[in-house]
Backbone as ProteinMPNN parsed JSONL, in Angstrom:
{"seq_chain_A": "MDVPLRMLATTEVDVWLVAVDSATFSVARQWLSVDERIRTTRLRRREDRMRFAITRAALRTLLGAYLGMSPHACLFEETQYGKPFLANSIGGGVDFNVSHSGLYGLLAFTNGRPVGVDIEECCPTVDYDAVASRAFSPGEQVGLTAAPAEFRRQEFFRFWTRKEAYLKCLGYGFGSTSPERITATPCIDPTISIRSLSIADGYAAAVATTGLTCQLTLRTFRV", "coords_chain_A": {"N_chain_A": [[-0.861, -15.234, 15.081], [-3.504, -13.566, 13.816], [-5.563, -14.431, 11.592], [-8.158, -13.572, 9.416], [-11.315, -15.223, 8.932], [-13.477, -14.686, 7.371], [-15.62, -12.714, 5.258], [-15.069, -9.254, 4.751], [-16.985, -6.622, 6.256], [-18.84, -3.988, 4.637], [-18.178, -1.598, 5.765], [-15.685, -1.855, 6.803], [-12.106, -1.553, 6.963], [-9.283, -3.288, 6.615], [-5.932, -3.228, 7.509], [-2.781, -4.566, 7.017], [0.363, -5.118, 8.418], [3.427, -6.272, 7.311], [6.293, -8.013, 8.102], [9.472, -7.955, 6.587], [11.931, -10.224, 6.09], [14.906, -12.246, 5.915], [14.564, -14.771, 7.017], [12.001, -15.672, 6.492], [11.867, -15.73, 3.803], [12.351, -18.018, 2.109], [10.188, -19.604, 2.833], [8.056, -18.025, 1.998], [8.317, -18.049, -0.803], [7.265, -20.495, -1.52], [4.569, -20.146, -1.691], [4.075, -18.798, -3.981], [3.037, -18.325, -7.407], [4.107, -19.872, -10.52], [4.734, -17.883, -12.397], [5.086, -15.719, -10.666], [7.312, -16.526, -9.239], [9.21, -16.493, -11.249], [9.179, -13.774, -11.824], [10.206, -12.856, -9.415], [12.872, -13.788, -9.512], [13.878, -12.151, -11.466], [14.321, -9.735, -10.336], [16.908, -7.633, -9.376], [18.189, -6.995, -6.918], [18.602, -8.572, -3.755], [17.109, -7.656, -1.594], [14.886, -6.509, -2.856], [13.78, -8.775, -4.021], [13.05, -10.233, -1.748], [11.148, -8.482, -0.578], [9.111, -8.421, -2.546], [8.377, -11.193, -2.766], [7.636, -11.982, -0.112], [5.607, -10.13, 0.529], [3.756, -10.687, -1.508], [3.149, -13.369, -0.908], [1.906, -13.009, 1.566], [-0.3, -11.523, 0.699], [-1.663, -13.438, -0.885], [-2.259, -15.383, 1.099], [-3.903, -13.95, 2.9], [-6.025, -13.043, 1.26], [-7.062, -15.545, 0.567], [-7.993, -16.343, 3.072], [-9.944, -14.364, 3.67], [-11.753, -14.833, 1.591], [-12.376, -17.496, 1.734], [-10.998, -19.492, 0.253], [-8.441, -21.376, -1.472], [-5.135, -20.13, -1.122], [-3.524, -20.533, -3.348], [-5.314, -20.483, -5.407], [-5.805, -17.91, -6.105], [-5.831, -15.666, -8.694], [-4.067, -13.24, -10.383], [-4.347, -10.101, -12.054], [-3.299, -7.047, -13.667], [-4.054, -3.562, -13.723], [-3.831, -1.059, -16.322], [-2.227, 0.754, -15.119], [-0.748, -0.637, -13.352], [-1.916, -1.548, -10.975], [-2.737, -4.277, -9.001], [-5.337, -6.798, -9.308], [-7.943, -9.183, -8.573], [-8.43, -11.786, -10.858], [-11.075, -12.672, -13.154], [-13.226, -12.023, -11.555], [-13.286, -13.461, -9.172], [-13.062, -12.603, -6.648], [-15.374, -11.344, -5.861], [-16.706, -8.571, -4.295], [-14.379, -7.721, -3.093], [-11.656, -5.544, -2.538], [-8.231, -4.623, -2.808], [-4.946, -3.475, -1.901], [-1.415, -2.967, -2.245], [1.756, -2.236, -0.8], [5.263, -1.723, -0.38], [8.298, -1.172, 1.427], [11.627, -0.752, 2.469], [11.949, -2.557, 5.411], [9.395, -3.536, 5.538], [6.137, -4.619, 4.433], [2.921, -3.496, 3.336], [-0.513, -4.032, 3.417], [-3.824, -3.52, 2.307], [-7.323, -4.085, 2.717], [-10.662, -4.12, 1.54], [-14.273, -4.169, 1.225], [-16.3, -3.77, -1.391], [-15.523, -1.176, -1.906], [-13.1, 0.99, -3.371], [-9.565, 0.945, -2.582], [-6.468, 2.313, -1.474], [-3.015, 2.11, -0.601], [0.017, 3.097, 1.032], [3.444, 2.829, 1.933], [6.449, 4.143, 3.159], [9.924, 4.144, 3.619], [11.633, 6.497, 5.499], [13.864, 7.877, 3.942], [16.995, 9.368, 4.479], [18.495, 10.606, 2.514], [16.969, 11.641, 0.496], [16.174, 14.327, -1.601], [14.023, 16.258, -0.557], [12.88, 18.771, -0.936], [13.311, 19.311, -3.662], [11.893, 17.204, -4.845], [9.314, 17.702, -3.884], [8.77, 20.103, -5.177], [8.215, 19.287, -7.709], [6.241, 17.291, -7.517], [4.295, 17.913, -5.617], [1.259, 19.666, -4.89], [0.554, 23.243, -5.12], [-0.614, 24.03, -2.645], [0.172, 21.961, -0.937], [2.937, 22.295, -1.016], [3.168, 24.726, 0.307], [2.226, 23.964, 2.83], [4.227, 22.139, 3.55], [6.493, 23.769, 3.649], [5.784, 25.359, 5.763], [6.118, 23.762, 7.959], [8.081, 23.1, 10.908], [11.656, 23.227, 10.618], [13.066, 20.998, 11.613], [11.24, 18.967, 11.462], [10.539, 18.723, 8.865], [11.37, 16.842, 6.909], [10.123, 14.511, 7.825], [7.463, 15.353, 7.588], [7.35, 15.638, 4.822], [7.392, 12.945, 3.919], [5.036, 12.084, 5.098], [3.141, 13.62, 3.71], [3.696, 12.625, 1.146], [3.036, 9.836, 1.278], [0.307, 9.989, 1.783], [-0.613, 11.196, -0.57], [0.182, 9.275, -2.467], [-1.302, 7.013, -1.617], [-3.87, 8.018, -2.028], [-3.904, 8.439, -4.851], [-3.555, 5.794, -5.689], [-5.884, 4.659, -4.699], [-7.689, 5.81, -6.436], [-6.943, 4.454, -8.645], [-4.692, 5.152, -10.001], [-1.217, 6.166, -10.36], [1.914, 7.702, -9.437], [3.311, 7.891, -11.817], [1.395, 7.926, -13.782], [-0.267, 10.071, -13.926], [-0.782, 13.585, -13.251], [0.61, 14.422, -10.494], [0.984, 16.825, -9.13], [-1.267, 18.281, -9.494], [-3.12, 17.425, -7.771], [-4.377, 17.584, -4.513], [-3.741, 16.127, -1.508], [-3.254, 16.538, 1.119], [-4.442, 18.883, 3.075], [-7.036, 16.458, 2.242], [-8.861, 17.291, -0.579], [-10.945, 16.127, -1.786], [-14.195, 15.271, -1.332], [-15.221, 12.719, -1.391], [-13.386, 10.877, -0.65], [-11.602, 9.263, 1.929], [-8.697, 9.747, 3.776], [-6.147, 8.407, 5.733], [-3.386, 8.872, 7.815], [-0.93, 6.583, 8.998], [0.522, 5.181, 11.912], [3.271, 3.346, 11.884], [6.011, 2.319, 12.232], [9.12, 3.358, 13.701], [10.849, 5.692, 11.7], [9.398, 5.315, 9.397], [6.721, 6.167, 7.171], [3.228, 6.064, 6.506], [0.074, 5.531, 4.821], [-3.463, 5.211, 4.229], [-6.106, 5.118, 1.901], [-9.535, 5.411, 1.068], [-12.758, 5.128, -0.535], [-15.632, 6.93, 0.602], [-16.623, 8.249, 3.763], [-17.117, 7.036, 6.158], [-15.763, 4.548, 7.97], [-14.418, 1.59, 9.471], [-11.38, 1.173, 10.675], [-8.822, -1.204, 11.003], [-5.685, -2.045, 12.21], [-3.384, -4.549, 11.651], [-0.988, -7.208, 12.331], [1.092, -9.293, 10.395], [2.753, -12.379, 9.842], [4.541, -14.387, 7.622]], "CA_chain_A": [[-1.304, -14.553, 13.863], [-4.962, -13.532, 13.768], [-5.978, -14.363, 10.196], [-9.62, -13.579, 9.345], [-11.949, -16.333, 8.231], [-14.772, -14.162, 6.96], [-15.602, -11.575, 4.365], [-15.157, -7.964, 5.424], [-18.184, -5.8, 6.106], [-18.594, -2.871, 3.72], [-17.672, -0.456, 6.528], [-14.388, -2.198, 7.378], [-10.846, -1.479, 6.233], [-8.227, -3.996, 7.324], [-4.574, -2.936, 7.048], [-1.857, -5.55, 7.577], [1.793, -4.838, 8.356], [4.151, -7.516, 7.07], [7.741, -7.886, 8.278], [10.277, -8.53, 5.502], [13.231, -10.666, 6.589], [15.441, -13.396, 5.178], [14.132, -16.017, 7.628], [10.725, -16.115, 5.921], [11.937, -15.629, 2.342], [12.197, -19.327, 1.466], [8.813, -20.053, 3.075], [7.163, -17.216, 1.173], [8.391, -18.447, -2.215], [6.453, -21.689, -1.744], [3.188, -19.735, -1.916], [3.99, -18.039, -5.217], [2.802, -19.017, -8.672], [5.306, -19.995, -11.355], [5.022, -16.557, -12.946], [5.587, -14.86, -9.594], [8.684, -16.95, -8.941], [10.049, -15.96, -12.331], [9.262, -12.329, -11.598], [11.105, -12.651, -8.283], [14.263, -14.001, -9.926], [14.3, -11.075, -12.364], [14.68, -8.568, -9.534], [18.357, -7.701, -9.237], [18.638, -6.935, -5.529], [17.977, -9.547, -2.862], [16.097, -6.964, -0.795], [13.682, -6.375, -3.673], [13.202, -10.112, -4.166], [12.389, -10.57, -0.484], [9.952, -7.653, -0.401], [8.042, -8.871, -3.441], [7.934, -12.552, -2.455], [6.969, -12.048, 1.191], [4.363, -9.376, 0.461], [2.809, -11.415, -2.359], [2.696, -14.533, -0.154], [0.931, -12.513, 2.544], [-1.51, -11.171, -0.042], [-2.366, -14.681, -1.229], [-2.768, -16.007, 2.317], [-4.995, -13.167, 3.465], [-7.175, -13.119, 0.355], [-7.648, -16.874, 0.736], [-8.736, -16.377, 4.332], [-11.136, -13.527, 3.542], [-12.686, -15.35, 0.589], [-12.631, -18.909, 1.959], [-10.471, -20.238, -0.883], [-7.021, -21.662, -1.382], [-4.27, -19.037, -1.589], [-2.998, -20.844, -4.678], [-6.367, -20.265, -6.399], [-5.878, -16.481, -6.419], [-5.231, -15.318, -9.98], [-3.945, -11.784, -10.41], [-4.058, -9.308, -13.239], [-2.969, -5.674, -13.314], [-4.597, -2.512, -14.563], [-2.816, -0.43, -17.172], [-1.354, 1.55, -14.268], [0.016, -1.526, -12.494], [-2.597, -1.928, -9.74], [-3.206, -5.66, -9.129], [-6.693, -7.14, -8.91], [-8.241, -10.598, -8.76], [-8.961, -12.064, -12.186], [-12.319, -13.427, -13.324], [-14.202, -11.634, -10.526], [-13.391, -14.477, -8.127], [-13.071, -11.967, -5.338], [-16.608, -10.639, -5.566], [-16.535, -7.139, -4.103], [-13.19, -7.398, -2.324], [-10.606, -4.755, -3.171], [-7.015, -4.663, -2.004], [-3.807, -2.753, -2.434], [-0.164, -3.437, -1.652], [2.918, -1.374, -0.882], [6.363, -2.2, 0.464], [9.467, -0.304, 1.473], [12.511, -1.092, 3.574], [11.754, -3.834, 6.098], [7.976, -3.804, 5.725], [5.104, -4.538, 3.418], [1.655, -3.028, 3.882], [-1.619, -4.486, 2.587], [-5.129, -3.027, 2.739], [-8.435, -4.848, 2.159], [-11.996, -3.577, 1.744], [-15.35, -4.883, 0.542], [-17.241, -2.89, -2.072], [-15.012, 0.192, -2.057], [-11.684, 1.011, -3.753], [-8.646, 1.267, -1.505], [-5.066, 2.496, -1.834], [-2.158, 2.147, 0.582], [1.427, 3.357, 0.729], [4.404, 2.89, 3.03], [7.748, 4.629, 2.696], [11.009, 4.348, 4.56], [11.988, 7.916, 5.433], [15.273, 7.89, 3.553], [17.578, 10.684, 4.785], [19.204, 11.182, 1.368], [16.021, 12.186, -0.475], [16.095, 15.786, -1.705], [12.568, 16.391, -0.493], [12.457, 20.053, -1.503], [13.277, 19.175, -5.116], [10.791, 16.304, -5.202], [8.054, 18.396, -3.603], [8.543, 21.152, -6.176], [7.707, 18.644, -8.931], [5.134, 16.355, -7.307], [3.292, 18.41, -4.682], [0.432, 20.797, -5.313], [0.971, 24.486, -4.45], [-1.038, 24.026, -1.251], [1.025, 21.035, -0.192], [4.251, 22.91, -0.877], [3.052, 25.725, 1.365], [2.134, 23.229, 4.087], [5.536, 21.568, 3.863], [7.38, 24.867, 4.012], [5.362, 25.897, 7.053], [6.508, 22.85, 9.034], [9.397, 23.4, 11.491], [12.731, 22.627, 9.829], [13.477, 19.692, 12.131], [10.2, 17.991, 11.163], [10.132, 18.874, 7.466], [11.54, 15.575, 6.184], [9.039, 13.642, 8.278], [6.235, 15.844, 6.974], [7.4, 15.321, 3.393], [6.972, 11.56, 3.705], [3.618, 11.982, 5.447], [2.425, 14.143, 2.55], [3.912, 11.73, 0.005], [2.263, 8.605, 1.419], [-1.111, 10.316, 1.641], [-0.886, 11.417, -1.989], [0.315, 7.985, -3.149], [-2.467, 6.196, -1.268], [-5.028, 8.616, -2.687], [-3.833, 8.136, -6.277], [-3.766, 4.357, -5.873], [-7.313, 4.426, -4.484], [-8.347, 6.199, -7.69], [-6.494, 3.559, -9.702], [-3.558, 5.744, -10.69], [0.054, 6.189, -9.673], [2.645, 8.938, -9.724], [3.765, 7.923, -13.193], [0.29, 7.845, -14.731], [-1.086, 11.274, -13.877], [-0.027, 14.776, -12.842], [0.347, 14.469, -9.05], [1.005, 18.186, -8.601], [-2.605, 18.86, -9.64], [-3.996, 16.805, -6.779], [-4.02, 17.884, -3.135], [-4.19, 15.077, -0.594], [-2.993, 16.985, 2.497], [-5.574, 18.022, 3.409], [-7.72, 15.929, 1.061], [-9.914, 18.2, -1.033], [-11.981, 15.302, -2.416], [-15.128, 14.888, -0.269], [-15.626, 11.315, -1.504], [-12.259, 10.042, -0.266], [-11.068, 9.364, 3.281], [-7.275, 9.406, 3.841], [-5.637, 8.366, 7.096], [-1.983, 8.555, 8.043], [-0.798, 5.449, 9.908], [1.747, 5.068, 12.698], [3.697, 1.978, 11.615], [7.278, 2.03, 12.904], [10.053, 4.482, 13.645], [11.551, 5.816, 10.428], [8.5, 4.997, 8.288], [5.448, 6.862, 7.05], [2.263, 5.233, 5.787], [-1.279, 6.078, 4.733], [-4.46, 4.413, 3.512], [-7.195, 5.935, 1.365], [-10.657, 4.644, 0.553], [-13.942, 5.936, -0.795], [-16.558, 6.976, 1.725], [-16.065, 8.884, 4.948], [-17.395, 6.216, 7.335], [-15.128, 3.242, 7.885], [-13.808, 1.077, 10.691], [-10.045, 0.751, 10.276], [-8.098, -2.048, 11.95], [-4.302, -2.307, 11.824], [-3.0, -5.865, 12.143], [0.368, -7.634, 11.994], [1.123, -10.604, 9.747], [4.026, -13.021, 9.547], [4.378, -15.525, 6.712]], "C_chain_A": [[-2.819, -14.67, 13.748], [-5.41, -13.327, 12.327], [-7.495, -14.459, 10.119], [-10.13, -14.788, 8.571], [-13.332, -15.918, 7.766], [-14.578, -12.991, 6.021], [-15.739, -10.3, 5.183], [-16.545, -7.353, 5.25], [-17.841, -4.599, 5.231], [-18.047, -1.64, 4.449], [-16.251, -0.682, 7.031], [-13.237, -1.966, 6.405], [-9.794, -2.166, 7.094], [-6.883, -3.664, 6.687], [-3.62, -3.868, 7.783], [-0.422, -5.113, 7.349], [2.539, -6.16, 8.286], [5.643, -7.263, 7.235], [8.456, -8.605, 7.139], [11.637, -8.92, 6.07], [13.629, -11.958, 5.879], [14.947, -14.722, 5.738], [12.854, -16.563, 7.005], [10.731, -16.103, 4.389], [11.679, -16.963, 1.671], [10.794, -19.868, 1.661], [7.85, -19.322, 2.149], [7.158, -17.678, -0.278], [7.535, -19.662, -2.521], [4.998, -21.349, -2.069], [2.997, -19.045, -3.267], [3.649, -18.923, -6.403], [4.112, -19.106, -9.451], [5.705, -18.625, -11.907], [5.602, -15.627, -11.885], [7.01, -15.244, -9.202], [9.649, -16.441, -10.007], [10.243, -14.462, -12.152], [10.23, -12.016, -10.45], [12.557, -12.769, -8.71], [14.779, -12.877, -10.813], [14.672, -9.798, -11.613], [16.153, -8.677, -9.146], [18.809, -7.758, -7.784], [17.881, -7.941, -4.665], [16.88, -8.893, -2.033], [14.794, -6.812, -1.562], [12.995, -7.723, -3.855], [12.458, -10.515, -2.898], [11.099, -9.782, -0.309], [8.813, -8.147, -1.272], [7.49, -10.219, -3.003], [7.138, -12.611, -1.155], [5.638, -11.303, 1.168], [3.331, -10.095, -0.387], [2.296, -12.67, -1.665], [1.67, -14.127, 0.898], [-0.385, -12.153, 1.865], [-2.317, -12.413, -0.389], [-3.013, -15.316, 0.0], [-3.988, -15.27, 2.854], [-6.224, -13.171, 2.568], [-7.859, -14.475, 0.472], [-8.488, -16.969, 1.994], [-10.016, -15.553, 4.252], [-12.201, -14.184, 2.661], [-13.026, -16.824, 0.776], [-12.178, -19.775, 0.803], [-8.985, -20.483, -0.679], [-6.21, -20.457, -1.838], [-3.728, -19.269, -2.99], [-4.028, -20.602, -5.782], [-6.501, -18.796, -6.795], [-5.123, -16.204, -7.718], [-5.241, -13.804, -10.113], [-3.744, -11.257, -11.818], [-3.733, -7.902, -12.763], [-3.661, -4.711, -14.26], [-3.478, -1.925, -15.415], [-1.841, 0.422, -16.369], [-0.619, 0.695, -13.232], [-0.649, -1.926, -11.193], [-3.14, -3.346, -9.882], [-4.66, -5.819, -8.708], [-6.908, -8.617, -9.186], [-8.924, -10.808, -10.1], [-10.3, -12.806, -12.099], [-13.339, -13.183, -12.218], [-14.331, -12.653, -9.405], [-13.434, -13.864, -6.741], [-14.358, -11.267, -4.99], [-16.35, -9.153, -5.434], [-15.262, -6.749, -3.388], [-12.215, -6.579, -3.164], [-9.404, -4.768, -2.248], [-5.958, -3.799, -2.672], [-2.579, -3.099, -1.615], [0.908, -2.374, -1.82], [4.018, -1.999, -0.045], [7.548, -1.262, 0.332], [10.322, -0.727, 2.656], [12.231, -2.471, 4.13], [10.293, -4.229, 6.247], [7.202, -3.824, 4.41], [3.827, -4.089, 4.102], [0.548, -3.398, 2.907], [-2.924, -3.957, 3.174], [-6.227, -3.788, 2.004], [-9.756, -4.166, 2.512], [-12.999, -4.454, 1.008], [-16.296, -3.853, -0.063], [-16.787, -1.458, -2.203], [-13.538, 0.127, -2.441], [-10.806, 1.43, -2.568], [-7.243, 1.434, -2.075], [-4.242, 2.618, -0.57], [-0.731, 2.437, 0.152], [2.231, 3.368, 2.013], [5.738, 3.302, 2.454], [8.734, 4.683, 3.858], [11.498, 5.785, 4.394], [13.487, 8.068, 5.183], [15.883, 9.277, 3.781], [18.25, 11.352, 3.594], [18.279, 11.776, 0.321], [16.05, 13.712, -0.436], [14.616, 16.159, -1.729], [12.077, 17.726, -1.041], [12.334, 19.968, -3.023], [12.118, 18.299, -5.56], [9.452, 17.001, -5.006], [7.745, 19.445, -4.651], [7.967, 20.57, -7.465], [6.402, 17.89, -8.703], [4.032, 16.872, -6.397], [2.509, 19.57, -5.292], [0.934, 22.065, -4.617], [0.587, 24.52, -2.976], [-0.186, 23.113, -0.395], [2.426, 21.606, -0.005], [4.25, 23.975, 0.222], [3.013, 25.033, 2.729], [3.466, 22.641, 4.514], [6.499, 22.651, 4.328], [7.053, 25.419, 5.394], [5.764, 25.017, 8.228], [7.864, 23.27, 9.604], [10.489, 22.62, 10.771], [13.084, 21.226, 10.297], [12.453, 18.592, 11.85], [9.848, 17.952, 9.669], [10.288, 17.588, 6.668], [10.431, 14.59, 6.556], [7.715, 14.054, 7.645], [6.2, 15.554, 5.476], [6.899, 13.907, 3.148], [5.521, 11.333, 4.122], [2.762, 12.486, 4.289], [2.503, 13.158, 1.388], [3.043, 10.482, 0.107], [0.769, 8.868, 1.291], [-1.468, 10.517, 0.165], [-0.822, 10.096, -2.764], [-0.887, 7.094, -2.874], [-3.719, 6.702, -1.976], [-5.04, 8.281, -4.186], [-4.088, 6.656, -6.544], [-5.222, 3.98, -5.622], [-8.105, 4.755, -5.74], [-7.955, 5.303, -8.854], [-5.315, 4.077, -10.48], [-2.278, 5.531, -9.893], [0.771, 7.46, -10.061], [3.051, 9.028, -11.191], [2.661, 7.989, -14.219], [-0.6, 9.071, -14.735], [-0.19, 12.449, -13.502], [-0.252, 14.988, -11.352], [0.307, 15.877, -8.475], [-0.357, 18.866, -8.716], [-3.578, 18.357, -8.59], [-3.483, 17.118, -5.383], [-4.61, 16.816, -2.222], [-3.951, 15.434, 0.869], [-3.257, 18.48, 2.594], [-6.273, 17.545, 2.13], [-8.875, 16.854, 0.672], [-11.059, 17.456, -1.714], [-12.942, 14.816, -1.335], [-15.555, 13.431, -0.316], [-14.549, 10.36, -1.011], [-11.846, 10.326, 1.173], [-9.61, 8.908, 3.271], [-6.833, 9.457, 5.296], [-4.134, 8.071, 7.077], [-1.904, 7.476, 9.12], [0.537, 5.515, 10.636], [2.194, 3.612, 12.641], [4.927, 1.591, 12.423], [8.156, 3.259, 12.796], [10.776, 4.501, 12.3], [10.708, 5.5, 9.219], [7.27, 5.896, 8.349], [4.515, 5.982, 6.231], [0.904, 5.907, 5.797], [-2.166, 5.11, 3.973], [-5.581, 5.353, 3.083], [-8.291, 5.022, 0.833], [-11.831, 5.574, 0.296], [-14.879, 5.858, 0.402], [-15.893, 7.514, 2.971], [-16.278, 8.081, 6.214], [-16.757, 4.852, 7.149], [-14.512, 2.89, 9.229], [-12.456, 0.487, 10.314], [-9.388, -0.046, 11.381], [-6.706, -2.315, 11.388], [-3.859, -3.6, 12.481], [-1.558, -6.174, 11.715], [0.338, -9.054, 11.461], [2.557, -11.094, 9.61], [3.762, -14.246, 8.688], [4.718, -16.808, 7.459]], "O_chain_A": [[-3.347, -15.772, 13.597], [-5.613, -12.195, 11.887], [-8.069, -15.367, 10.719], [-9.46, -15.303, 7.676], [-14.259, -16.729, 7.77], [-13.522, -12.361, 5.99], [-16.446, -10.273, 6.19], [-17.196, -7.547, 4.223], [-16.671, -4.238, 5.102], [-17.508, -0.735, 3.811], [-15.666, 0.22, 7.63], [-13.372, -2.156, 5.196], [-9.454, -1.683, 8.174], [-6.712, -3.8, 5.476], [-3.641, -3.953, 9.011], [-0.034, -4.778, 6.23], [2.313, -7.057, 9.098], [6.198, -6.386, 6.572], [8.092, -9.722, 6.771], [12.41, -8.057, 6.485], [12.79, -12.662, 5.319], [14.911, -15.712, 5.009], [12.639, -17.775, 6.988], [9.725, -16.425, 3.756], [10.865, -17.038, 0.75], [10.253, -20.52, 0.768], [6.939, -19.927, 1.584], [6.106, -17.698, -0.917], [7.117, -19.847, -3.664], [4.28, -22.162, -2.65], [1.867, -18.743, -3.651], [3.936, -20.12, -6.404], [5.107, -18.484, -9.079], [6.88, -18.259, -11.884], [6.504, -14.839, -12.17], [7.82, -14.378, -8.87], [10.762, -16.012, -9.702], [11.351, -13.948, -12.313], [10.976, -11.039, -10.505], [13.387, -11.948, -8.321], [15.989, -12.67, -10.905], [15.268, -8.887, -12.187], [16.587, -9.712, -8.64], [19.731, -8.506, -7.458], [16.676, -8.134, -4.826], [15.836, -9.5, -1.794], [13.715, -6.967, -0.991], [11.767, -7.803, -3.846], [11.362, -11.072, -2.967], [10.071, -10.346, 0.067], [7.681, -8.281, -0.807], [6.276, -10.381, -2.879], [6.075, -13.23, -1.109], [4.649, -11.783, 1.722], [2.152, -10.119, -0.034], [1.123, -13.011, -1.813], [0.675, -14.824, 1.099], [-1.46, -12.442, 2.391], [-3.534, -12.431, -0.203], [-4.17, -15.736, -0.046], [-4.987, -15.891, 3.219], [-7.347, -13.289, 3.058], [-9.087, -14.556, 0.476], [-9.553, -17.586, 2.001], [-11.066, -15.997, 4.717], [-13.395, -14.103, 2.948], [-13.873, -17.355, 0.057], [-12.89, -20.697, 0.405], [-8.354, -19.87, 0.182], [-6.555, -19.824, -2.836], [-3.497, -18.318, -3.737], [-3.67, -20.524, -6.957], [-7.239, -18.475, -7.726], [-3.927, -16.476, -7.824], [-6.283, -13.163, -9.976], [-3.076, -11.868, -12.651], [-3.878, -7.599, -11.579], [-3.836, -5.0, -15.444], [-2.309, -2.267, -15.236], [-0.766, 0.776, -16.855], [0.05, 1.225, -12.345], [-0.016, -2.584, -10.368], [-3.929, -3.605, -10.79], [-5.157, -5.076, -7.862], [-6.153, -9.233, -9.939], [-9.873, -10.103, -10.443], [-10.603, -13.47, -11.108], [-14.208, -14.019, -11.967], [-15.37, -12.715, -8.748], [-13.8, -14.529, -5.771], [-14.45, -10.65, -3.929], [-15.831, -8.531, -6.361], [-15.062, -5.57, -3.094], [-11.978, -6.873, -4.335], [-9.551, -4.91, -1.034], [-6.065, -3.445, -3.846], [-2.678, -3.476, -0.447], [0.97, -1.695, -2.845], [3.734, -2.73, 0.904], [7.775, -0.647, -0.71], [9.797, -1.028, 3.728], [12.272, -3.456, 3.393], [9.976, -5.152, 6.997], [7.55, -3.158, 3.436], [3.663, -4.277, 5.307], [0.648, -3.118, 1.712], [-3.106, -3.948, 4.391], [-6.092, -4.099, 0.821], [-9.945, -3.697, 3.634], [-12.624, -5.362, 0.265], [-17.005, -3.15, 0.657], [-17.583, -0.596, -2.575], [-12.797, -0.696, -1.904], [-11.24, 2.162, -1.679], [-6.877, 0.772, -3.046], [-4.711, 3.167, 0.427], [-0.316, 2.072, -0.948], [1.77, 3.85, 3.048], [6.115, 2.853, 1.371], [8.424, 5.196, 4.933], [11.747, 6.235, 3.276], [14.264, 8.349, 6.096], [15.325, 10.269, 3.312], [18.549, 12.544, 3.65], [18.753, 12.361, -0.652], [15.961, 14.314, 0.634], [14.032, 16.352, -2.796], [10.963, 17.803, -1.56], [11.379, 20.483, -3.605], [11.437, 18.61, -6.538], [8.563, 16.906, -5.853], [6.58, 19.659, -4.985], [7.308, 21.278, -8.227], [5.548, 17.849, -9.589], [2.931, 16.322, -6.402], [3.03, 20.343, -6.096], [1.662, 21.975, -3.629], [1.367, 24.982, -2.143], [0.143, 23.447, 0.743], [3.036, 21.422, 1.048], [5.217, 24.104, 0.973], [3.683, 25.462, 3.668], [3.801, 22.641, 5.699], [7.236, 22.461, 5.296], [7.938, 25.89, 6.109], [5.755, 25.472, 9.372], [8.717, 23.749, 8.856], [10.272, 21.48, 10.359], [13.37, 20.353, 9.477], [12.766, 17.409, 11.986], [8.947, 17.215, 9.267], [9.437, 17.269, 5.839], [9.874, 13.918, 5.689], [6.936, 13.203, 7.216], [5.14, 15.257, 4.924], [6.07, 13.689, 2.265], [4.846, 10.475, 3.554], [1.77, 11.854, 3.926], [1.501, 12.888, 0.725], [2.383, 10.106, -0.861], [0.043, 8.041, 0.739], [-2.515, 10.054, -0.29], [-1.671, 9.831, -3.615], [-1.432, 6.485, -3.794], [-4.528, 5.913, -2.464], [-6.074, 7.884, -4.724], [-4.759, 6.304, -7.514], [-5.741, 3.07, -6.268], [-9.072, 4.069, -6.073], [-8.556, 5.375, -9.926], [-4.961, 3.512, -11.515], [-2.258, 4.815, -8.892], [0.3, 8.213, -10.913], [3.127, 10.123, -11.747], [2.939, 8.099, -15.413], [-1.587, 9.115, -15.469], [1.031, 12.308, -13.447], [-1.206, 15.665, -10.97], [-0.331, 16.108, -7.448], [-0.582, 19.911, -8.104], [-4.722, 18.806, -8.524], [-2.299, 16.941, -5.096], [-5.826, 16.627, -2.171], [-4.395, 14.713, 1.763], [-2.391, 19.278, 2.234], [-6.121, 18.151, 1.07], [-9.748, 17.157, 1.486], [-12.026, 18.07, -2.165], [-12.542, 14.015, -0.49], [-16.189, 12.947, 0.622], [-14.776, 9.151, -0.96], [-11.752, 11.481, 1.586], [-9.311, 7.807, 2.81], [-7.108, 10.425, 6.006], [-3.677, 7.141, 6.411], [-2.716, 7.457, 10.046], [1.559, 5.863, 10.045], [1.583, 2.745, 13.265], [4.888, 0.643, 13.207], [7.966, 4.099, 11.916], [11.252, 3.472, 11.821], [11.236, 5.419, 8.11], [6.84, 6.325, 9.419], [4.964, 5.238, 5.359], [0.61, 6.738, 6.656], [-1.692, 4.296, 3.18], [-5.954, 6.267, 3.817], [-8.011, 3.988, 0.226], [-11.894, 6.675, 0.843], [-14.917, 4.858, 1.118], [-14.713, 7.256, 3.205], [-15.688, 8.396, 7.247], [-17.16, 4.086, 6.273], [-14.138, 3.762, 10.014], [-12.391, -0.58, 9.704], [-9.386, 0.361, 12.543], [-6.558, -2.753, 10.247], [-3.939, -3.749, 13.701], [-0.99, -5.498, 10.858], [-0.355, -9.916, 12.002], [3.462, -10.319, 9.3], [2.873, -15.045, 8.984], [4.649, -17.894, 6.883]]}, "name": "protein", "num_of_chains": 1, "seq": "MDVPLRMLATTEVDVWLVAVDSATFSVARQWLSVDERIRTTRLRRREDRMRFAITRAALRTLLGAYLGMSPHACLFEETQYGKPFLANSIGGGVDFNVSHSGLYGLLAFTNGRPVGVDIEECCPTVDYDAVASRAFSPGEQVGLTAAPAEFRRQEFFRFWTRKEAYLKCLGYGFGSTSPERITATPCIDPTISIRSLSIADGYAAAVATTGLTCQLTLRTFRV"}
């Protein structure tokens, strides 16, 4: 496990893929705060408890490594739209974002620039045409329709993750704005860079950050 021991440069974007499995669940819980442990127990499904605990433990470990501080010293708050951030400015200019789905968590870190990340398991039961009609912009709907039928579901999740990452970079989410008014594929905002990521079979992912010049590194983390 190649954990960084330095602050990121302002041109860098580090993205970490985290495996979610029962073998590391008990270890991950040891890194959580009391409030986070309580939050974990309130999640009804074991899969949701594992995803939250393991991803949050990875977030604490990595932030501690980037900032040269104990993972237990990381204090989190959330914006009104649910995006977590470090309390009391202890992180300086570091920004981060977290997403998880299925068997993976995904974390992105930057220095001095907002960042958003999203990962989605490409669920075969999603009615992607119905969802796209509500959440995609007219241009995105045209792009989705133009894709060959056998690739349309895959394209739907690629579009979705790019839009989610873009909204999270701006500090929003699907429930806090009108996503159909925003086009992220292709991105029409010249101040935002969005990249689709190749993570694993059956998954789509994307990361978005301000500025068009960045050095992106995809890494793997195990608790």
